[in-house]
TORNU-692428 format. One record per atom (N, C-alpha, C): residue number from 1; atom name; x, y, z; residue in three letters. Coordinates in nm, 3 decimals, always signed. Each point is the difference from the previous one (the first is absolute). Layout:
<nodes>
     i   at        c1        c2        c3    aa
   NUM   CA         X         Y         Z   ALA
...
</nodes>
This chain:
<nodes>
     i   at        c1        c2        c3    aa
     1    N    +4.068    +7.598   +10.095   MET
     1   CA    +0.091    -0.032    +0.105   MET
     1    C    -0.045    +0.060    +0.134   MET
     2    N    -0.043    +0.125    +0.001   LEU
     2   CA    -0.044    +0.063    +0.124   LEU
     2    C    -0.128    -0.063    +0.053   LEU
     3    N    -0.089    -0.035    -0.091   TYR
     3   CA    -0.122    -0.067    +0.044   TYR
     3    C    +0.032    -0.136    +0.062   TYR
     4    N    +0.091    -0.075    -0.064   ARG
     4   CA    +0.036    -0.131    +0.054   ARG
     4    C    +0.067    +0.014    +0.136   ARG
     5    N    +0.078    +0.105    +0.020   LEU
     5   CA    +0.059    +0.023    +0.131   LEU
     5    C    -0.109    +0.026    +0.103   LEU
     6    N    -0.094    +0.086    -0.032   ALA
     6   CA    -0.112    +0.026    +0.092   ALA
     6    C    -0.076    -0.128    +0.029   ALA
     7    N    -0.019    -0.080    -0.103   GLN
     7   CA    -0.071    -0.127    +0.015   GLN
     7    C    +0.078    -0.093    +0.092   GLN
     8    N    +0.130    -0.009    -0.018   SER
     8   CA    +0.081    -0.091    +0.081   SER
     8    C    +0.004    +0.044    +0.146   SER
     9    N    -0.020    +0.128    +0.027   LEU
     9   CA    +0.000    +0.051    +0.137   LEU
     9    C    -0.140    +0.001    +0.061   LEU
    10    N    -0.100    -0.037    -0.080   GLY
    10   CA    -0.136    -0.007    +0.051   GLY
    10    C    -0.075    +0.133    -0.006   GLY
    11    N    +0.048    +0.095    -0.077   PHE
    11   CA    -0.063    +0.132    -0.007   PHE
    11    C    -0.079    +0.025    -0.128   PHE
    12    N    -0.010    -0.100    -0.086   ASP
    12   CA    -0.062    +0.021    -0.130   ASP
    12    C    -0.148    +0.036    +0.008   ASP
    13    N    -0.071    -0.045    +0.103   LYS
    13   CA    -0.143    +0.033    +0.011   LYS
    13    C    -0.021    +0.147    +0.034   LYS
    14    N    +0.099    +0.063    +0.059   ASN
    14   CA    -0.009    +0.142    +0.034   ASN
    14    C    +0.057    +0.091    -0.108   ASN
    15    N    +0.069    -0.058    -0.096   LEU
    15   CA    +0.066    +0.077    -0.105   LEU
    15    C    -0.102    +0.049    -0.102   LEU
    16    N    -0.002    +0.128    -0.028   ARG
    16   CA    -0.096    +0.056    -0.095   ARG
    16    C    +0.065    +0.047    -0.129   ARG
    17    N    +0.127    +0.036    +0.004   HIS
    17   CA    +0.064    +0.059    -0.118   HIS
    17    C    +0.151    -0.002    +0.020   HIS
    18    N    +0.074    -0.013    -0.109   ILE
    18   CA    +0.145    +0.015    +0.002   ILE
    18    C    +0.035    +0.109    -0.099   ILE
    19    N    +0.067    +0.101    +0.047   GLU
    19   CA    +0.045    +0.112    -0.083   GLU
    19    C    +0.152    +0.000    +0.003   GLU
    20    N    +0.062    +0.001    -0.116   THR
    20   CA    +0.147    -0.001    -0.004   THR
    20    C    +0.051    +0.127    -0.067   THR
    21    N    +0.126    +0.029    +0.023   VAL
    21   CA    +0.068    +0.109    -0.069   VAL
    21    C    +0.119    -0.059    -0.075   VAL
    22    N    +0.039    +0.066    -0.106   GLN
    22   CA    +0.110    -0.051    -0.082   GLN
    22    C    +0.136    +0.018    +0.065   GLN
    23    N    +0.015    +0.106    +0.077   ALA
    23   CA    +0.131    +0.032    +0.058   ALA
    23    C    +0.041    -0.105    +0.103   ALA
    24    N    +0.129    -0.029    +0.004   THR
    24   CA    +0.053    -0.091    +0.101   THR
    24    C    +0.024    +0.077    +0.129   THR
    25    N    +0.024    -0.073    +0.107   GLY
    25   CA    +0.031    +0.065    +0.127   GLY
    25    C    +0.121    +0.090    -0.012   GLY
    26    N    +0.102    -0.044    -0.072   ALA
    26   CA    +0.121    +0.080    -0.019   ALA
    26    C    -0.030    +0.129    -0.077   ALA
    27    N    -0.085    -0.012    -0.102   GLU
    27   CA    -0.037    +0.120    -0.077   GLU
    27    C    -0.079    +0.099    +0.087   GLU
    28    N    -0.088    -0.053    +0.083   LEU
    28   CA    -0.077    +0.087    +0.090   LEU
    28    C    +0.093    +0.070    +0.098   LEU
    29    N    +0.096    -0.072    +0.053   GLN
    29   CA    +0.093    +0.058    +0.096   GLN
    29    C    +0.089    +0.107    -0.064   GLN
    30    N    +0.026    -0.014    -0.128   SER
    30   CA    +0.088    +0.097    -0.067   SER
    30    C    -0.069    +0.133    -0.027   SER
    31    N    -0.134    +0.004    +0.003   ASN
    31   CA    -0.073    +0.124    -0.023   ASN
    31    C    -0.120    +0.004    +0.096   ASN
    32    N    +0.026    +0.031    +0.127   PRO
    32   CA    -0.106    -0.008    +0.101   PRO
    32    C    -0.123    +0.086    -0.027   PRO
    33    N    +0.016    +0.117    -0.054   GLU
    33   CA    -0.116    +0.087    -0.028   GLU
    33    C    -0.089    -0.061    -0.107   GLU
    34    N    +0.060    -0.050    -0.106   ALA
    34   CA    -0.078    -0.065    -0.105   ALA
    34    C    -0.065    -0.127    +0.054   ALA
    35    N    +0.070    -0.070    +0.089   ALA
    35   CA    -0.054    -0.121    +0.060   ALA
    35    C    -0.126    +0.030    +0.080   ALA
    36    N    +0.001    +0.109    +0.075   LEU
    36   CA    -0.117    +0.038    +0.079   LEU
    36    C    -0.121    +0.023    -0.090   LEU
    37    N    +0.021    +0.072    -0.112   ASP
    37   CA    -0.109    +0.025    -0.094   ASP
    37    C    -0.049    -0.130    -0.064   ASP
    38    N    +0.093    -0.082    -0.045   LEU
    38   CA    -0.034    -0.127    -0.065   LEU
    38    C    -0.080    -0.090    +0.094   LEU
    39    N    +0.047    -0.014    +0.122   LEU
    39   CA    -0.068    -0.088    +0.096   LEU
    39    C    -0.134    +0.057    +0.045   LEU
    40    N    -0.008    +0.130    +0.018   ALA
    40   CA    -0.127    +0.062    +0.038   ALA
    40    C    -0.104    -0.020    -0.110   ALA
    41    N    +0.041    +0.014    -0.125   ASN
    41   CA    -0.091    -0.023    -0.113   ASN
    41    C    -0.044    -0.146    -0.006   ASN
    42    N    +0.093    -0.092    +0.025   ALA
    42   CA    -0.035    -0.143    +0.000   ALA
    42    C    -0.100    -0.030    +0.111   ALA
    43    N    +0.019    +0.062    +0.115   CYS
    43   CA    -0.094    -0.021    +0.112   CYS
    43    C    -0.137    +0.056    -0.033   CYS
    44    N    -0.005    +0.112    -0.069   GLN
    44   CA    -0.129    +0.057    -0.040   GLN
    44    C    -0.070    -0.092    -0.099   GLN
    45    N    +0.076    -0.059    -0.092   ARG
    45   CA    -0.059    -0.095    -0.096   ARG
    45    C    -0.051    -0.125    +0.071   ARG
    46    N    +0.064    -0.037    +0.111   ALA
    46   CA    -0.039    -0.120    +0.074   ALA
    46    C    -0.120    +0.023    +0.092   ALA
    47    N    -0.044    +0.123    +0.011   THR
    47   CA    -0.115    +0.032    +0.084   THR
    47    C    -0.127    -0.034    -0.076   THR
    48    N    -0.038    -0.126    +0.009   LEU
    48   CA    -0.114    -0.054    -0.073   LEU
    48    C    -0.109    -0.043    +0.097   LEU
    49    N    -0.122    -0.020    -0.049   PRO
    49   CA    -0.106    -0.049    +0.089   PRO
    49    C    +0.042    -0.130    +0.069   PRO
    50    N    -0.024    -0.009    +0.128   GLY
    50   CA    +0.035    -0.119    +0.077   GLY
    50    C    +0.138    +0.002    +0.061   GLY
    51    N    +0.086    +0.090    -0.047   VAL
    51   CA    +0.135    +0.009    +0.055   VAL
    51    C    -0.006    +0.082    +0.129   VAL
    52    N    +0.053    -0.056    +0.108   GLN
    52   CA    -0.005    +0.066    +0.129   GLN
    52    C    +0.136    +0.055    +0.045   GLN
    53    N    +0.107    -0.055    -0.054   SER
    53   CA    +0.135    +0.048    +0.030   SER
    53    C    +0.091    -0.041    -0.114   SER
    54    N    +0.117    +0.061    -0.006   ILE
    54   CA    +0.095    -0.026    -0.107   ILE
    54    C    +0.134    -0.037    +0.063   ILE
    55    N    +0.057    -0.109    -0.046   ILE
    55   CA    +0.131    -0.043    +0.048   ILE
    55    C    +0.104    +0.040    -0.104   ILE
    56    N    +0.099    +0.077    +0.043   LEU
    56   CA    +0.115    +0.029    -0.086   LEU
    56    C    +0.099    -0.111    +0.024   LEU
    57    N    +0.013    -0.089    -0.097   GLY
    57   CA    +0.079    -0.121    +0.018   GLY
    57    C    +0.138    +0.008    -0.059   GLY
    58    N    +0.092    -0.064    +0.068   GLY
    58   CA    +0.138    -0.009    -0.047   GLY
    58    C    +0.094    +0.082    +0.086   GLY
    59    N    +0.117    -0.055    +0.026   ALA
    59   CA    +0.098    +0.067    +0.085   ALA
    59    C    +0.040    +0.136    -0.058   ALA
    60    N    +0.002    +0.012    -0.132   GLY
    60   CA    +0.036    +0.126    -0.063   GLY
    60    C    -0.100    +0.111    +0.025   GLY
    61    N    -0.120    -0.035    +0.044   LEU
    61   CA    -0.103    +0.100    +0.028   LEU
    61    C    -0.012    +0.032    +0.149   LEU
    62    N    +0.088    -0.057    +0.081   ALA
    62   CA    -0.004    +0.024    +0.145   ALA
    62    C    +0.011    +0.149    +0.028   ALA
    63    N    -0.090    +0.050    +0.084   GLY
    63   CA    +0.001    +0.140    +0.039   GLY
    63    C    -0.088    +0.090    -0.085   GLY
    64    N    -0.038    -0.043    -0.116   TYR
    64   CA    -0.079    +0.086    -0.089   TYR
    64    C    -0.145    +0.016    +0.045   TYR
    65    N    -0.057    -0.099    +0.064   ALA
    65   CA    -0.141    +0.009    +0.042   ALA
    65    C    -0.024    +0.123    +0.087   ALA
    66    N    +0.087    +0.022    +0.096   ALA
    66   CA    -0.015    +0.116    +0.089   ALA
    66    C    +0.017    +0.132    -0.076   ALA
    67    N    +0.086    -0.001    -0.101   LYS
    67   CA    +0.028    +0.122    -0.075   LYS
    67    C    -0.113    +0.042    -0.093   LYS
    68    N    -0.083    -0.096    -0.044   ILE
    68   CA    -0.107    +0.034    -0.094   ILE
    68    C    -0.139    -0.020    +0.059   ILE
    69    N    -0.010    -0.035    +0.127   GLN
    69   CA    -0.130    -0.025    +0.061   GLN
    69    C    -0.097    +0.116    -0.019   GLN
    70    N    +0.050    +0.123    +0.009   ASP
    70   CA    -0.089    +0.116    -0.014   ASP
    70    C    -0.050    +0.020    -0.143   ASP
    71    N    +0.052    -0.078    -0.094   ARG
    71   CA    -0.043    +0.011    -0.139   ARG
    71    C    -0.097    -0.112    -0.040   ARG
    72    N    -0.040    -0.081    +0.097   CYS
    72   CA    -0.091    -0.111    -0.027   CYS
    72    C    -0.105    -0.006    +0.109   CYS
    73    N    -0.125    -0.021    -0.039   ARG
    73   CA    -0.109    -0.001    +0.098   ARG
    73    C    -0.011    -0.130    +0.077   ARG
    74    N    +0.063    -0.107    -0.049   LEU
    74   CA    -0.002    -0.129    +0.070   LEU
    74    C    +0.127    -0.016    +0.084   LEU
    75    N    -0.009    -0.079    +0.106   PRO
    75   CA    +0.121    -0.026    +0.080   PRO
    75    C    +0.105    -0.071    -0.085   PRO
    76    N    +0.124    +0.043    +0.013   LEU
    76   CA    +0.112    -0.063    -0.070   LEU
    76    C    +0.080    -0.083    +0.101   LEU
    77    N    +0.038    -0.119    -0.040   ILE
    77   CA    +0.074    -0.091    +0.086   ILE
    77    C    +0.137    -0.024    -0.062   ILE
    78    N    +0.103    +0.022    +0.079   ASP
    78   CA    +0.138    -0.028    -0.042   ASP
    78    C    +0.022    -0.150    +0.022   ASP
    79    N    +0.026    -0.075    -0.107   SER
    79   CA    +0.011    -0.146    +0.013   SER
    79    C    +0.118    -0.042    +0.086   SER
    80    N    +0.106    +0.077    -0.001   VAL
    80   CA    +0.116    -0.036    +0.083   VAL
    80    C    -0.034    +0.017    +0.148   VAL
    81    N    -0.061    +0.113    +0.034   GLU
    81   CA    -0.040    +0.023    +0.139   GLU
    81    C    -0.104    -0.104    +0.044   GLU
    82    N    -0.096    -0.028    -0.087   ALA
    82   CA    -0.104    -0.097    +0.035   ALA
    82    C    +0.059    -0.140    +0.018   ALA
    83    N    +0.087    -0.039    -0.090   GLY
    83   CA    +0.062    -0.132    +0.010   GLY
    83    C    +0.083    -0.015    +0.127   GLY
    84    N    +0.074    +0.103    +0.033   LEU
    84   CA    +0.080    -0.004    +0.122   LEU
    84    C    -0.090    -0.007    +0.123   LEU
    85    N    -0.107    +0.076    -0.001   SER
    85   CA    -0.094    +0.000    +0.111   SER
    85    C    -0.063    -0.138    +0.019   SER
    86    N    -0.042    -0.062    -0.109   VAL
    86   CA    -0.060    -0.134    +0.006   VAL
    86    C    +0.102    -0.099    +0.054   VAL
    87    N    +0.124    +0.010    -0.045   LEU
    87   CA    +0.104    -0.091    +0.045   LEU
    87    C    +0.029    +0.018    +0.149   LEU
    88    N    +0.019    +0.124    +0.043   LEU
    88   CA    +0.034    +0.027    +0.139   LEU
    88    C    -0.113    -0.034    +0.097   LEU
    89    N    -0.123    +0.017    -0.045   GLN
    89   CA    -0.115    -0.029    +0.086   GLN
    89    C    -0.050    -0.143    -0.014   GLN
    90    N    +0.059    -0.075    -0.096   ASN
    90   CA    -0.038    -0.139    -0.022   ASN
    90    C    -0.150    -0.014    -0.023   ASN
    91    N    -0.054    +0.084    -0.091   ILE
    91   CA    -0.145    +0.002    -0.021   ILE
    91    C    -0.042    -0.038    -0.141   ILE
    92    N    +0.087    -0.064    -0.078   TRP
    92   CA    -0.041    -0.034    -0.137   TRP
    92    C    -0.108    -0.105    +0.003   TRP
    93    N    -0.081    +0.003    -0.104   GLN
    93   CA    -0.107    -0.099    -0.010   GLN
    93    C    +0.047    -0.116    -0.085   GLN
    94    N    -0.041    -0.118    +0.037   LYS
    94   CA    +0.034    -0.117    -0.078   LYS
    94    C    -0.083    +0.001    -0.128   LYS
    95    N    +0.064    -0.018    -0.114   PRO
    95   CA    -0.077    +0.000    -0.125   PRO
    95    C    -0.097    -0.117    -0.007   PRO
    96    N    -0.113    +0.024    -0.063   GLU
    96   CA    -0.099    -0.106    -0.019   GLU
    96    C    +0.051    -0.103    -0.100   GLU
    97    N    +0.078    +0.047    -0.092   ARG
    97   CA    +0.054    -0.086    -0.105   ARG
    97    C    +0.134    -0.056    +0.047   ARG
    98    N    +0.018    -0.130    -0.010   LEU
    98   CA    +0.122    -0.062    +0.049   LEU
    98    C    +0.113    +0.002    -0.101   LEU
    99    N    -0.032    +0.012    -0.127   LYS
    99   CA    +0.104    +0.010    -0.102   LYS
    99    C    +0.024    +0.146    -0.031   LYS
   100    N    +0.119    +0.031    -0.051   ASN
   100   CA    +0.038    +0.140    -0.019   ASN
   100    C    -0.053    +0.066    -0.127   ASN
   101    N    -0.068    -0.070    -0.086   GLY
   101   CA    -0.055    +0.061    -0.121   GLY
   101    C    +0.096    +0.004    -0.117   GLY
   102    N    +0.118    -0.057    +0.016   PHE
   102   CA    +0.100    +0.003    -0.106   PHE
   102    C    +0.022    -0.139    -0.057   PHE
   103    N    -0.109    -0.073    -0.024   GLU
   103   CA    +0.010    -0.136    -0.050   GLU
   103    C    +0.024    +0.005    -0.151   GLU
   104    N    +0.124    +0.004    -0.038   THR
   104   CA    +0.037    +0.008    -0.141   THR
   104    C    +0.035    -0.139    -0.051   THR
   105    N    -0.058    -0.036    -0.111   LYS
   105   CA    +0.032    -0.127    -0.064   LYS
   105    C    +0.131    +0.018    -0.076   LYS
   106    N    +0.093    -0.090    +0.024   TRP
   106   CA    +0.127    +0.004    -0.070   TRP
   106    C    -0.013    -0.088    -0.124   TRP
   107    N    -0.014    +0.063    -0.115   VAL
   107   CA    -0.012    -0.075    -0.124   VAL
   107    C    +0.105    +0.047    -0.098   VAL
   108    N    +0.042    -0.091    -0.085   GLY
   108   CA    +0.098    +0.035    -0.102   GLY
   108    C    +0.139    +0.026    +0.056   GLY
   109    N    +0.028    -0.051    +0.119   MET
   109   CA    +0.130    +0.022    +0.064   MET
   109    C    +0.081    -0.128    -0.010   MET
   110    N    +0.132    +0.011    -0.007   PRO
   110   CA    +0.084    -0.121    -0.001   PRO
   110    C    -0.025    -0.081    +0.127   PRO
   111    N    +0.016    -0.133    -0.010   GLU
   111   CA    -0.029    -0.091    +0.113   GLU
   111    C    +0.080    +0.040    +0.125   GLU
   112    N    +0.125    +0.039    -0.016   MET
   112   CA    +0.082    +0.037    +0.115   MET
   112    C    -0.060    +0.116    +0.077   MET
   113    N    -0.050    +0.101    -0.071   ASP
   113   CA    -0.060    +0.115    +0.064   ASP
   113    C    -0.129    -0.038    +0.073   ASP
   114    N    -0.074    -0.094    -0.056   LEU
   114   CA    -0.123    -0.044    +0.066   LEU
   114    C    +0.030    -0.062    +0.135   LEU
   115    N    +0.106    -0.076    +0.009   LYS
   115   CA    +0.037    -0.063    +0.126   LYS
   115    C    +0.038    +0.106    +0.104   LYS
   116    N    +0.065    +0.104    -0.043   LEU
   116   CA    +0.042    +0.107    +0.091   LEU
   116    C    -0.118    +0.079    +0.053   LEU
   117    N    -0.108    +0.008    -0.076   SER
   117   CA    -0.114    +0.081    +0.041   SER
   117    C    -0.093    -0.070    +0.098   SER
   118    N    +0.019    -0.127    +0.026   LYS
   118   CA    -0.090    -0.075    +0.089   LYS
   118    C    +0.046    +0.005    +0.142   LYS
</nodes>
């Protein structure tokens, strides 16, 4: 899902790795100290050859990049701050791909549902 999102936004050629954590945004918010450790460890695991920066993605992770930057040797990008900046400056790039990457074939569905999906 994350790769397809990057693909639909035209960033898939720059994407080198996706690292996820099991905890939800709500779980991270409920234990901020543990969240800092968990996210810092995930960022260290994502520090692979060819990776030049790490994006902490998701609204639930807003603000964490600045809090753990000193624990990671690569630049950390807060996706909420970056998204807002791109929106306010009107600087997004048009994706090379015109379709969104979510071309799912609807099979085995009742006829009525097929009509609704078109």
